[in-house]
mmCIF file of the N, C-alpha and C atoms, coordinates in Angstrom:
data_MODEL
# 
_entry.id   MODEL 
# 
loop_
_atom_site.group_PDB 
_atom_site.id 
_atom_site.type_symbol 
_atom_site.label_atom_id 
_atom_site.label_alt_id 
_atom_site.label_comp_id 
_atom_site.label_asym_id 
_atom_site.label_entity_id 
_atom_site.label_seq_id 
_atom_site.pdbx_PDB_ins_code 
_atom_site.Cartn_x 
_atom_site.Cartn_y 
_atom_site.Cartn_z 
_atom_site.occupancy 
_atom_site.B_iso_or_equiv 
_atom_site.pdbx_formal_charge 
_atom_site.auth_seq_id 
_atom_site.auth_comp_id 
_atom_site.auth_asym_id 
_atom_site.auth_atom_id 
_atom_site.pdbx_PDB_model_num 
ATOM 1   N N  . UNK A 1 1  ? -5.391 6.748   -7.661  1.00 0.00 ? 1  UNK A N  1 
ATOM 2   C CA . UNK A 1 1  ? -5.016 5.872   -6.401  1.00 0.00 ? 1  UNK A CA 1 
ATOM 3   C C  . UNK A 1 1  ? -3.790 4.362   -7.271  1.00 0.00 ? 1  UNK A C  1 
ATOM 4   N N  . UNK A 1 2  ? -4.308 4.172   -8.449  1.00 0.00 ? 2  UNK A N  1 
ATOM 5   C CA . UNK A 1 2  ? -3.453 3.443   -8.823  1.00 0.00 ? 2  UNK A CA 1 
ATOM 6   C C  . UNK A 1 2  ? -2.244 3.989   -9.267  1.00 0.00 ? 2  UNK A C  1 
ATOM 7   N N  . UNK A 1 3  ? -1.907 4.949   -9.805  1.00 0.00 ? 3  UNK A N  1 
ATOM 8   C CA . UNK A 1 3  ? -0.349 5.679   -9.826  1.00 0.00 ? 3  UNK A CA 1 
ATOM 9   C C  . UNK A 1 3  ? 0.239  5.716   -8.576  1.00 0.00 ? 3  UNK A C  1 
ATOM 10  N N  . UNK A 1 4  ? -0.551 6.188   -7.292  1.00 0.00 ? 4  UNK A N  1 
ATOM 11  C CA . UNK A 1 4  ? 0.192  6.345   -6.188  1.00 0.00 ? 4  UNK A CA 1 
ATOM 12  C C  . UNK A 1 4  ? 0.466  4.856   -5.481  1.00 0.00 ? 4  UNK A C  1 
ATOM 13  N N  . UNK A 1 5  ? -0.395 3.516   -5.911  1.00 0.00 ? 5  UNK A N  1 
ATOM 14  C CA . UNK A 1 5  ? 0.140  2.524   -5.618  1.00 0.00 ? 5  UNK A CA 1 
ATOM 15  C C  . UNK A 1 5  ? 1.034  1.950   -5.985  1.00 0.00 ? 5  UNK A C  1 
ATOM 16  N N  . UNK A 1 6  ? 1.248  2.235   -7.418  1.00 0.00 ? 6  UNK A N  1 
ATOM 17  C CA . UNK A 1 6  ? 2.709  1.961   -7.879  1.00 0.00 ? 6  UNK A CA 1 
ATOM 18  C C  . UNK A 1 6  ? 4.139  2.345   -7.340  1.00 0.00 ? 6  UNK A C  1 
ATOM 19  N N  . UNK A 1 7  ? 3.771  4.038   -6.679  1.00 0.00 ? 7  UNK A N  1 
ATOM 20  C CA . UNK A 1 7  ? 4.786  4.374   -6.192  1.00 0.00 ? 7  UNK A CA 1 
ATOM 21  C C  . UNK A 1 7  ? 4.997  3.889   -4.761  1.00 0.00 ? 7  UNK A C  1 
ATOM 22  N N  . UNK A 1 8  ? 3.875  3.286   -4.197  1.00 0.00 ? 8  UNK A N  1 
ATOM 23  C CA . UNK A 1 8  ? 4.350  2.829   -2.837  1.00 0.00 ? 8  UNK A CA 1 
ATOM 24  C C  . UNK A 1 8  ? 5.195  1.489   -3.027  1.00 0.00 ? 8  UNK A C  1 
ATOM 25  N N  . UNK A 1 9  ? 4.709  0.633   -4.193  1.00 0.00 ? 9  UNK A N  1 
ATOM 26  C CA . UNK A 1 9  ? 5.224  -0.428  -4.223  1.00 0.00 ? 9  UNK A CA 1 
ATOM 27  C C  . UNK A 1 9  ? 6.822  -0.246  -4.929  1.00 0.00 ? 9  UNK A C  1 
ATOM 28  N N  . UNK A 1 10 ? 7.269  0.815   -5.249  1.00 0.00 ? 10 UNK A N  1 
ATOM 29  C CA . UNK A 1 10 ? 8.531  1.179   -5.401  1.00 0.00 ? 10 UNK A CA 1 
ATOM 30  C C  . UNK A 1 10 ? 9.398  1.658   -4.074  1.00 0.00 ? 10 UNK A C  1 
ATOM 31  N N  . UNK A 1 11 ? 8.608  1.980   -2.974  1.00 0.00 ? 11 UNK A N  1 
ATOM 32  C CA . UNK A 1 11 ? 9.353  2.963   -2.168  1.00 0.00 ? 11 UNK A CA 1 
ATOM 33  C C  . UNK A 1 11 ? 9.350  2.296   -0.952  1.00 0.00 ? 11 UNK A C  1 
ATOM 34  N N  . UNK A 1 12 ? 8.155  1.306   -0.366  1.00 0.00 ? 12 UNK A N  1 
ATOM 35  C CA . UNK A 1 12 ? 7.824  1.037   0.576   1.00 0.00 ? 12 UNK A CA 1 
ATOM 36  C C  . UNK A 1 12 ? 7.430  -0.340  0.681   1.00 0.00 ? 12 UNK A C  1 
ATOM 37  N N  . UNK A 1 13 ? 8.954  -0.775  1.349   1.00 0.00 ? 13 UNK A N  1 
ATOM 38  C CA . UNK A 1 13 ? 9.138  -2.394  1.699   1.00 0.00 ? 13 UNK A CA 1 
ATOM 39  C C  . UNK A 1 13 ? 8.034  -3.065  2.208   1.00 0.00 ? 13 UNK A C  1 
ATOM 40  N N  . UNK A 1 14 ? 7.016  -2.830  3.186   1.00 0.00 ? 14 UNK A N  1 
ATOM 41  C CA . UNK A 1 14 ? 6.109  -3.192  3.733   1.00 0.00 ? 14 UNK A CA 1 
ATOM 42  C C  . UNK A 1 14 ? 5.085  -3.565  2.573   1.00 0.00 ? 14 UNK A C  1 
ATOM 43  N N  . UNK A 1 15 ? 4.589  -2.526  1.621   1.00 0.00 ? 15 UNK A N  1 
ATOM 44  C CA . UNK A 1 15 ? 3.929  -2.695  0.600   1.00 0.00 ? 15 UNK A CA 1 
ATOM 45  C C  . UNK A 1 15 ? 4.539  -3.505  -0.161  1.00 0.00 ? 15 UNK A C  1 
ATOM 46  N N  . UNK A 1 16 ? 5.804  -3.726  -0.781  1.00 0.00 ? 16 UNK A N  1 
ATOM 47  C CA . UNK A 1 16 ? 6.394  -4.507  -1.387  1.00 0.00 ? 16 UNK A CA 1 
ATOM 48  C C  . UNK A 1 16 ? 6.297  -5.923  -0.828  1.00 0.00 ? 16 UNK A C  1 
ATOM 49  N N  . UNK A 1 17 ? 6.154  -6.113  0.416   1.00 0.00 ? 17 UNK A N  1 
ATOM 50  C CA . UNK A 1 17 ? 6.414  -7.891  0.935   1.00 0.00 ? 17 UNK A CA 1 
ATOM 51  C C  . UNK A 1 17 ? 4.697  -8.213  0.683   1.00 0.00 ? 17 UNK A C  1 
ATOM 52  N N  . UNK A 1 18 ? 4.009  -6.814  0.845   1.00 0.00 ? 18 UNK A N  1 
ATOM 53  C CA . UNK A 1 18 ? 2.310  -7.433  1.053   1.00 0.00 ? 18 UNK A CA 1 
ATOM 54  C C  . UNK A 1 18 ? 2.188  -7.837  -0.627  1.00 0.00 ? 18 UNK A C  1 
ATOM 55  N N  . UNK A 1 19 ? 2.727  -7.468  -1.626  1.00 0.00 ? 19 UNK A N  1 
ATOM 56  C CA . UNK A 1 19 ? 2.376  -7.476  -2.920  1.00 0.00 ? 19 UNK A CA 1 
ATOM 57  C C  . UNK A 1 19 ? 3.061  -9.015  -3.281  1.00 0.00 ? 19 UNK A C  1 
ATOM 58  N N  . UNK A 1 20 ? 4.275  -8.774  -2.846  1.00 0.00 ? 20 UNK A N  1 
ATOM 59  C CA . UNK A 1 20 ? 4.612  -10.143 -3.034  1.00 0.00 ? 20 UNK A CA 1 
ATOM 60  C C  . UNK A 1 20 ? 4.125  -11.603 -2.463  1.00 0.00 ? 20 UNK A C  1 
ATOM 61  N N  . UNK A 1 21 ? 3.393  -11.251 -1.274  1.00 0.00 ? 21 UNK A N  1 
ATOM 62  C CA . UNK A 1 21 ? 2.574  -12.334 -0.677  1.00 0.00 ? 21 UNK A CA 1 
ATOM 63  C C  . UNK A 1 21 ? 1.392  -12.695 -1.791  1.00 0.00 ? 21 UNK A C  1 
ATOM 64  N N  . UNK A 1 22 ? 1.023  -11.827 -2.373  1.00 0.00 ? 22 UNK A N  1 
ATOM 65  C CA . UNK A 1 22 ? 0.017  -12.553 -3.173  1.00 0.00 ? 22 UNK A CA 1 
ATOM 66  C C  . UNK A 1 22 ? 0.336  -12.836 -4.496  1.00 0.00 ? 22 UNK A C  1 
ATOM 67  N N  . UNK A 1 23 ? 1.541  -12.645 -5.218  1.00 0.00 ? 23 UNK A N  1 
ATOM 68  C CA . UNK A 1 23 ? 2.113  -13.337 -6.224  1.00 0.00 ? 23 UNK A CA 1 
ATOM 69  C C  . UNK A 1 23 ? 1.681  -14.818 -6.280  1.00 0.00 ? 23 UNK A C  1 
ATOM 70  N N  . UNK A 1 24 ? 1.416  -14.656 -7.796  1.00 0.00 ? 24 UNK A N  1 
ATOM 71  C CA . UNK A 1 24 ? 0.500  -15.763 -8.834  1.00 0.00 ? 24 UNK A CA 1 
ATOM 72  C C  . UNK A 1 24 ? -0.615 -15.652 -8.934  1.00 0.00 ? 24 UNK A C  1 
ATOM 73  N N  . UNK A 1 25 ? -1.185 -14.471 -8.397  1.00 0.00 ? 25 UNK A N  1 
ATOM 74  C CA . UNK A 1 25 ? -2.774 -14.177 -8.694  1.00 0.00 ? 25 UNK A CA 1 
ATOM 75  C C  . UNK A 1 25 ? -2.726 -13.391 -9.548  1.00 0.00 ? 25 UNK A C  1 
ATOM 76  N N  . UNK A 1 26 ? -4.054 -12.906 -9.794  1.00 0.00 ? 26 UNK A N  1 
ATOM 77  C CA . UNK A 1 26 ? -4.342 -11.907 -10.887 1.00 0.00 ? 26 UNK A CA 1 
ATOM 78  C C  . UNK A 1 26 ? -3.458 -10.463 -10.816 1.00 0.00 ? 26 UNK A C  1 
ATOM 79  N N  . UNK A 1 27 ? -2.832 -9.929  -11.246 1.00 0.00 ? 27 UNK A N  1 
ATOM 80  C CA . UNK A 1 27 ? -2.169 -8.759  -11.010 1.00 0.00 ? 27 UNK A CA 1 
ATOM 81  C C  . UNK A 1 27 ? -3.013 -7.587  -10.539 1.00 0.00 ? 27 UNK A C  1 
ATOM 82  N N  . UNK A 1 28 ? -3.757 -7.401  -11.676 1.00 0.00 ? 28 UNK A N  1 
ATOM 83  C CA . UNK A 1 28 ? -4.915 -6.273  -11.483 1.00 0.00 ? 28 UNK A CA 1 
ATOM 84  C C  . UNK A 1 28 ? -5.619 -6.133  -10.093 1.00 0.00 ? 28 UNK A C  1 
ATOM 85  N N  . UNK A 1 29 ? -5.866 -7.470  -9.237  1.00 0.00 ? 29 UNK A N  1 
ATOM 86  C CA . UNK A 1 29 ? -6.684 -7.958  -8.254  1.00 0.00 ? 29 UNK A CA 1 
ATOM 87  C C  . UNK A 1 29 ? -5.498 -7.416  -7.036  1.00 0.00 ? 29 UNK A C  1 
ATOM 88  N N  . UNK A 1 30 ? -4.412 -7.812  -7.288  1.00 0.00 ? 30 UNK A N  1 
ATOM 89  C CA . UNK A 1 30 ? -3.277 -7.764  -5.998  1.00 0.00 ? 30 UNK A CA 1 
ATOM 90  C C  . UNK A 1 30 ? -3.250 -6.171  -6.316  1.00 0.00 ? 30 UNK A C  1 
ATOM 91  N N  . UNK A 1 31 ? -2.933 -5.204  -7.130  1.00 0.00 ? 31 UNK A N  1 
ATOM 92  C CA . UNK A 1 31 ? -3.156 -3.819  -7.413  1.00 0.00 ? 31 UNK A CA 1 
ATOM 93  C C  . UNK A 1 31 ? -4.025 -3.619  -6.526  1.00 0.00 ? 31 UNK A C  1 
ATOM 94  N N  . UNK A 1 32 ? -5.413 -3.961  -6.622  1.00 0.00 ? 32 UNK A N  1 
ATOM 95  C CA . UNK A 1 32 ? -6.636 -3.183  -5.734  1.00 0.00 ? 32 UNK A CA 1 
ATOM 96  C C  . UNK A 1 32 ? -6.475 -3.541  -4.298  1.00 0.00 ? 32 UNK A C  1 
ATOM 97  N N  . UNK A 1 33 ? -6.010 -4.913  -4.022  1.00 0.00 ? 33 UNK A N  1 
ATOM 98  C CA . UNK A 1 33 ? -5.724 -5.032  -2.594  1.00 0.00 ? 33 UNK A CA 1 
ATOM 99  C C  . UNK A 1 33 ? -4.662 -4.013  -2.117  1.00 0.00 ? 33 UNK A C  1 
ATOM 100 N N  . UNK A 1 34 ? -3.550 -3.996  -2.646  1.00 0.00 ? 34 UNK A N  1 
ATOM 101 C CA . UNK A 1 34 ? -2.397 -2.946  -2.100  1.00 0.00 ? 34 UNK A CA 1 
ATOM 102 C C  . UNK A 1 34 ? -2.948 -1.563  -2.197  1.00 0.00 ? 34 UNK A C  1 
ATOM 103 N N  . UNK A 1 35 ? -3.952 -1.210  -2.912  1.00 0.00 ? 35 UNK A N  1 
ATOM 104 C CA . UNK A 1 35 ? -4.535 0.153   -3.167  1.00 0.00 ? 35 UNK A CA 1 
ATOM 105 C C  . UNK A 1 35 ? -5.669 0.310   -1.988  1.00 0.00 ? 35 UNK A C  1 
ATOM 106 N N  . UNK A 1 36 ? -6.125 -0.631  -1.468  1.00 0.00 ? 36 UNK A N  1 
ATOM 107 C CA . UNK A 1 36 ? -6.976 -0.539  -0.416  1.00 0.00 ? 36 UNK A CA 1 
ATOM 108 C C  . UNK A 1 36 ? -6.102 -0.416  0.694   1.00 0.00 ? 36 UNK A C  1 
ATOM 109 N N  . UNK A 1 37 ? -5.136 -1.029  0.755   1.00 0.00 ? 37 UNK A N  1 
ATOM 110 C CA . UNK A 1 37 ? -4.211 -1.268  2.048   1.00 0.00 ? 37 UNK A CA 1 
ATOM 111 C C  . UNK A 1 37 ? -3.493 0.554   2.348   1.00 0.00 ? 37 UNK A C  1 
ATOM 112 N N  . UNK A 1 38 ? -3.296 0.885   0.789   1.00 0.00 ? 38 UNK A N  1 
ATOM 113 C CA . UNK A 1 38 ? -3.003 2.334   1.037   1.00 0.00 ? 38 UNK A CA 1 
ATOM 114 C C  . UNK A 1 38 ? -3.696 3.215   1.221   1.00 0.00 ? 38 UNK A C  1 
ATOM 115 N N  . UNK A 1 39 ? -5.022 3.431   0.974   1.00 0.00 ? 39 UNK A N  1 
ATOM 116 C CA . UNK A 1 39 ? -6.189 3.893   1.401   1.00 0.00 ? 39 UNK A CA 1 
ATOM 117 C C  . UNK A 1 39 ? -6.054 3.798   2.661   1.00 0.00 ? 39 UNK A C  1 
ATOM 118 N N  . UNK A 1 40 ? -6.104 2.599   3.394   1.00 0.00 ? 40 UNK A N  1 
ATOM 119 C CA . UNK A 1 40 ? -6.676 2.601   4.613   1.00 0.00 ? 40 UNK A CA 1 
ATOM 120 C C  . UNK A 1 40 ? -5.278 3.437   5.330   1.00 0.00 ? 40 UNK A C  1 
ATOM 121 N N  . UNK A 1 41 ? -4.135 3.243   5.001   1.00 0.00 ? 41 UNK A N  1 
ATOM 122 C CA . UNK A 1 41 ? -3.140 4.014   5.415   1.00 0.00 ? 41 UNK A CA 1 
ATOM 123 C C  . UNK A 1 41 ? -3.504 5.821   5.568   1.00 0.00 ? 41 UNK A C  1 
ATOM 124 N N  . UNK A 1 42 ? -3.665 6.250   4.187   1.00 0.00 ? 42 UNK A N  1 
ATOM 125 C CA . UNK A 1 42 ? -4.301 7.480   3.899   1.00 0.00 ? 42 UNK A CA 1 
ATOM 126 C C  . UNK A 1 42 ? -5.254 8.052   5.038   1.00 0.00 ? 42 UNK A C  1 
ATOM 127 N N  . UNK A 1 43 ? -6.182 6.926   5.410   1.00 0.00 ? 43 UNK A N  1 
ATOM 128 C CA . UNK A 1 43 ? -7.219 7.336   6.072   1.00 0.00 ? 43 UNK A CA 1 
ATOM 129 C C  . UNK A 1 43 ? -6.702 7.660   7.677   1.00 0.00 ? 43 UNK A C  1 
ATOM 130 N N  . UNK A 1 44 ? -5.497 6.915   8.120   1.00 0.00 ? 44 UNK A N  1 
ATOM 131 C CA . UNK A 1 44 ? -5.408 6.606   9.082   1.00 0.00 ? 44 UNK A CA 1 
ATOM 132 C C  . UNK A 1 44 ? -4.447 7.897   9.680   1.00 0.00 ? 44 UNK A C  1 
ATOM 133 N N  . UNK A 1 45 ? -3.702 8.340   8.555   1.00 0.00 ? 45 UNK A N  1 
ATOM 134 C CA . UNK A 1 45 ? -2.723 9.755   8.441   1.00 0.00 ? 45 UNK A CA 1 
ATOM 135 C C  . UNK A 1 45 ? -3.700 10.880  8.638   1.00 0.00 ? 45 UNK A C  1 
ATOM 136 N N  . UNK A 1 46 ? -4.823 10.985  7.791   1.00 0.00 ? 46 UNK A N  1 
ATOM 137 C CA . UNK A 1 46 ? -5.783 12.043  8.051   1.00 0.00 ? 46 UNK A CA 1 
ATOM 138 C C  . UNK A 1 46 ? -6.383 12.140  9.395   1.00 0.00 ? 46 UNK A C  1 
ATOM 139 N N  . UNK A 1 47 ? -6.689 10.876  10.021  1.00 0.00 ? 47 UNK A N  1 
ATOM 140 C CA . UNK A 1 47 ? -7.857 10.623  11.293  1.00 0.00 ? 47 UNK A CA 1 
ATOM 141 C C  . UNK A 1 47 ? -6.860 10.995  12.207  1.00 0.00 ? 47 UNK A C  1 
ATOM 142 N N  . UNK A 1 48 ? -5.567 10.475  12.548  1.00 0.00 ? 48 UNK A N  1 
ATOM 143 C CA . UNK A 1 48 ? -4.643 10.535  13.554  1.00 0.00 ? 48 UNK A CA 1 
ATOM 144 C C  . UNK A 1 48 ? -3.575 12.235  13.417  1.00 0.00 ? 48 UNK A C  1 
ATOM 145 N N  . UNK A 1 49 ? -3.627 12.557  12.113  1.00 0.00 ? 49 UNK A N  1 
ATOM 146 C CA . UNK A 1 49 ? -2.921 13.455  11.867  1.00 0.00 ? 49 UNK A CA 1 
ATOM 147 C C  . UNK A 1 49 ? -1.198 13.667  11.840  1.00 0.00 ? 49 UNK A C  1 
ATOM 148 N N  . UNK A 1 50 ? -0.830 12.196  11.368  1.00 0.00 ? 50 UNK A N  1 
ATOM 149 C CA . UNK A 1 50 ? 0.541  12.357  11.833  1.00 0.00 ? 50 UNK A CA 1 
ATOM 150 C C  . UNK A 1 50 ? 0.988  12.163  10.411  1.00 0.00 ? 50 UNK A C  1 
ATOM 151 N N  . UNK A 1 51 ? 2.019  12.063  10.135  1.00 0.00 ? 51 UNK A N  1 
ATOM 152 C CA . UNK A 1 51 ? 2.854  12.113  8.937   1.00 0.00 ? 51 UNK A CA 1 
ATOM 153 C C  . UNK A 1 51 ? 3.142  10.776  8.715   1.00 0.00 ? 51 UNK A C  1 
ATOM 154 N N  . UNK A 1 52 ? 2.838  10.537  7.281   1.00 0.00 ? 52 UNK A N  1 
ATOM 155 C CA . UNK A 1 52 ? 3.176  8.907   6.874   1.00 0.00 ? 52 UNK A CA 1 
ATOM 156 C C  . UNK A 1 52 ? 4.437  8.728   7.037   1.00 0.00 ? 52 UNK A C  1 
ATOM 157 N N  . UNK A 1 53 ? 4.749  7.465   7.154   1.00 0.00 ? 53 UNK A N  1 
ATOM 158 C CA . UNK A 1 53 ? 6.421  6.771   7.402   1.00 0.00 ? 53 UNK A CA 1 
ATOM 159 C C  . UNK A 1 53 ? 6.230  5.565   6.676   1.00 0.00 ? 53 UNK A C  1 
ATOM 160 N N  . UNK A 1 54 ? 7.292  5.611   5.735   1.00 0.00 ? 54 UNK A N  1 
ATOM 161 C CA . UNK A 1 54 ? 7.606  4.367   4.786   1.00 0.00 ? 54 UNK A CA 1 
ATOM 162 C C  . UNK A 1 54 ? 8.020  3.233   5.482   1.00 0.00 ? 54 UNK A C  1 
ATOM 163 N N  . UNK A 1 55 ? 7.700  2.079   5.353   1.00 0.00 ? 55 UNK A N  1 
ATOM 164 C CA . UNK A 1 55 ? 7.997  0.990   6.046   1.00 0.00 ? 55 UNK A CA 1 
ATOM 165 C C  . UNK A 1 55 ? 7.618  0.532   7.480   1.00 0.00 ? 55 UNK A C  1 
ATOM 166 N N  . UNK A 1 56 ? 6.347  1.341   7.702   1.00 0.00 ? 56 UNK A N  1 
ATOM 167 C CA . UNK A 1 56 ? 5.617  1.290   9.035   1.00 0.00 ? 56 UNK A CA 1 
ATOM 168 C C  . UNK A 1 56 ? 4.643  0.401   8.691   1.00 0.00 ? 56 UNK A C  1 
ATOM 169 N N  . UNK A 1 57 ? 4.539  -0.540  9.403   1.00 0.00 ? 57 UNK A N  1 
ATOM 170 C CA . UNK A 1 57 ? 3.107  -1.815  9.301   1.00 0.00 ? 57 UNK A CA 1 
ATOM 171 C C  . UNK A 1 57 ? 2.243  -0.820  10.170  1.00 0.00 ? 57 UNK A C  1 
ATOM 172 N N  . UNK A 1 58 ? 0.931  -0.858  9.347   1.00 0.00 ? 58 UNK A N  1 
ATOM 173 C CA . UNK A 1 58 ? -0.435 -0.245  9.969   1.00 0.00 ? 58 UNK A CA 1 
ATOM 174 C C  . UNK A 1 58 ? -1.465 -1.269  10.089  1.00 0.00 ? 58 UNK A C  1 
# 
């Protein structure tokens, strides 16, 4: 999940904004927050059977 989180931060502007909104805090804790958000998106993709869209707010 951590590696997927780094990739999401590289390519997804919404995830980047979420990461930046928490800057100034512990980096590891921020990564966990982003990973949890990514996991929620993965769950939504599986549940709704729709493809993942980069930059879409969920």
